[in-house]
C-alpha positions in Angstrom: 11.7 51.0 -90.2 10.3 54.3 -91.7 7.1 53.5 -90.5 8.1 53.4 -87.0 9.8 56.6 -87.6 6.7 58.3 -88.9 4.6 56.7 -85.8 7.3 57.9 -83.0 7.3 61.3 -85.0 3.0 61.8 -84.7 3.6 60.7 -81.1 6.4 63.3 -79.9 4.3 65.9 -81.9 1.1 65.0 -80.1 2.5 65.4 -77.1 3.9 68.5 -77.7 0.7 69.9 -79.1 -1.3 68.9 -76.0 1.4 70.2 -73.8 1.1 73.7 -75.0 -2.8 73.0 -75.1 -2.6 72.4 -71.0 -0.2 75.0 -70.6 -2.6 77.7 -72.3 -5.3 76.8 -69.9 -3.6 78.6 -67.3 -1.6 81.0 -69.2 -1.1 83.5 -72.3 0.3 82.2 -75.1 3.3 84.9 -75.0 4.4 83.6 -71.6 4.7 80.0 -72.4 8.4 79.0 -73.1 9.8 76.0 -75.0 11.0 74.5 -71.9 8.0 74.5 -70.0 6.6 72.4 -73.2 9.1 70.3 -73.6 9.4 69.6 -70.0 5.4 68.5 -70.0 5.6 66.8 -73.1 8.6 65.1 -71.1 11.1 65.7 -74.2 14.1 67.8 -74.6 14.1 71.0 -76.1 16.4 69.8 -79.0 13.2 67.1 -79.8 11.1 70.5 -79.7 13.1 72.4 -82.5 13.7 69.4 -84.6 9.6 69.6 -85.1 8.5 73.6 -84.6 10.6 77.0 -84.8 8.9 78.2 -81.8 6.1 78.3 -79.6 4.0 80.6 -81.8 4.6 77.7 -84.8 3.7 74.9 -82.5 0.4 77.1 -81.9 -0.3 78.0 -85.4 0.1 74.4 -86.5 -1.9 73.1 -83.9 -5.0 75.7 -84.6 -4.0 74.8 -88.7 -4.8 71.5 -87.8 -7.6 71.5 -85.7 -9.4 73.7 -88.1 -8.7 71.4 -91.3 -10.5 68.3 -89.4 -13.0 70.4 -88.2 -13.5 71.9 -91.6 -13.2 67.9 -93.3 -15.8 66.9 -90.3 -18.4 69.8 -90.7 -18.5 69.1 -94.7 -19.6 65.4 -94.0 -22.0 66.8 -90.9 -23.8 69.2 -93.1 -26.7 66.8 -94.3 -27.1 65.1 -91.2 -30.1 65.8 -89.1 -28.8 68.3 -86.3 -29.3 65.7 -83.2 -26.6 63.6 -85.3 -24.7 66.6 -86.4 -24.0 67.8 -82.5 -23.5 64.3 -81.9 -20.2 63.7 -84.0 -19.4 67.5 -83.2 -19.1 66.7 -79.9 -17.7 63.4 -79.8 -14.5 65.1 -81.6 -14.5 67.9 -79.4 -14.0 65.1 -76.5 -11.9 62.9 -78.4 -9.3 66.2 -78.2 -10.2 67.4 -74.6 -7.0 69.1 -73.9 -7.0 70.8 -77.4 -10.6 72.5 -76.8 -9.6 73.0 -72.8 -7.6 75.6 -74.5 -9.4 76.8 -77.1 -12.2 77.7 -74.6 -9.7 79.1 -72.0 -9.9 82.3 -70.9 -6.4 82.5 -71.6 -6.8 81.4 -75.5 -5.9 84.1 -77.9 -9.6 83.7 -79.2 -8.2 83.0 -82.6 -9.4 79.5 -82.9 -12.6 79.9 -81.3 -13.8 82.7 -83.6 -12.7 80.5 -86.4 -14.9 77.5 -85.0 -17.3 80.3 -84.7 -17.2 81.0 -88.0 -17.2 77.6 -89.6 -20.0 76.5 -87.9 -21.9 79.9 -88.3 -21.2 79.2 -92.3 -22.5 75.7 -92.0 -26.0 76.8 -90.7 -26.0 79.7 -93.5 -25.4 77.3 -96.2 -28.1 74.6 -95.0 -31.1 77.3 -94.6 -30.1 79.3 -97.5 -30.5 75.9 -99.7 -33.5 74.7 -97.4 -35.5 78.0 -97.9 -34.2 79.2 -101.2 -32.8 82.5 -99.5 -29.9 83.9 -100.7 -26.5 83.1 -99.0 -25.7 86.6 -98.1 -29.0 87.7 -96.4 -28.7 90.1 -94.1 -31.4 88.1 -91.8 -30.1 85.0 -92.8 -26.4 85.8 -91.6 -28.0 87.4 -88.2 -29.5 84.4 -87.5 -26.6 82.1 -88.6 -24.6 83.9 -85.9 -27.0 84.1 -83.1 -27.6 80.2 -84.0 -23.4 79.3 -83.8 -22.6 81.4 -80.7 -25.5 79.8 -78.8 -24.3 76.5 -79.8 -20.4 77.4 -78.6 -22.1 78.9 -75.6 -23.5 75.4 -74.6 -20.3 73.8 -75.8 -17.6 76.1 -74.0 -19.4 75.7 -70.7 -19.5 71.7 -71.0 -15.4 72.3 -71.7 -15.0 74.7 -69.0 -16.9 72.5 -66.6 -14.4 69.7 -67.4 -17.0 67.7 -69.2 -18.7 67.0 -66.1 -22.4 66.7 -67.5 -22.7 63.2 -69.8 -22.2 63.8 -73.5 -25.9 62.3 -74.4 -27.2 65.3 -71.9 -25.4 68.4 -73.7 -26.2 66.7 -77.2 -30.2 67.0 -76.3 -29.6 70.7 -74.6 -28.1 71.7 -77.6 -30.2 69.9 -80.4 -33.3 71.6 -78.7 -32.0 75.0 -78.2 -31.0 74.6 -81.8 -34.3 73.6 -83.3 -36.2 76.0 -81.4 -33.3 78.5 -82.7 -33.8 77.0 -86.1 -37.6 77.4 -86.3 -36.7 81.4 -86.8 -35.2 80.6 -89.7 -38.7 79.6 -91.3 -40.0 83.0 -90.9 -36.6 84.5 -92.2 -37.7 84.6 -95.8 -41.4 85.3 -95.3 
């Protein structure tokens, strides 16, 4: 019996998160109401308040959960070749389309996008530091990692905002080709 309650709870939370994410593609966070979220998720306001204090609490929990999942994914991906890295990252984004529609929406607070960027930048910096023996805080390495992360996110953002129109394999090939060209800059970073 307890397991059913747990799966129902998870299902309700996911519905509420997706409802908020969908609403945030069209309006700013501070303009979204609990009633709008409840209506979109097909639950009543009482159910909303069983899970979250308010709209901001739901947003914070959604952001935190997404970052934890991405962080765990990133740790597994660090060792992968570029194309495999982007394939798995885009798989995750594709599986969570509603959330990432919100992340890359012009109405997003930008917090999650910035944290995502910092995470990807940190992976690039770590990998290149280990590969080239360059100190992790090296200025050139920092700038190149930022450039590389922003470029990757620009391509991903365009794909998401275009409604995932292009095939995922096309985006993986494109982003991998662009990234490998950018990656060559790292080779000269420590010479």
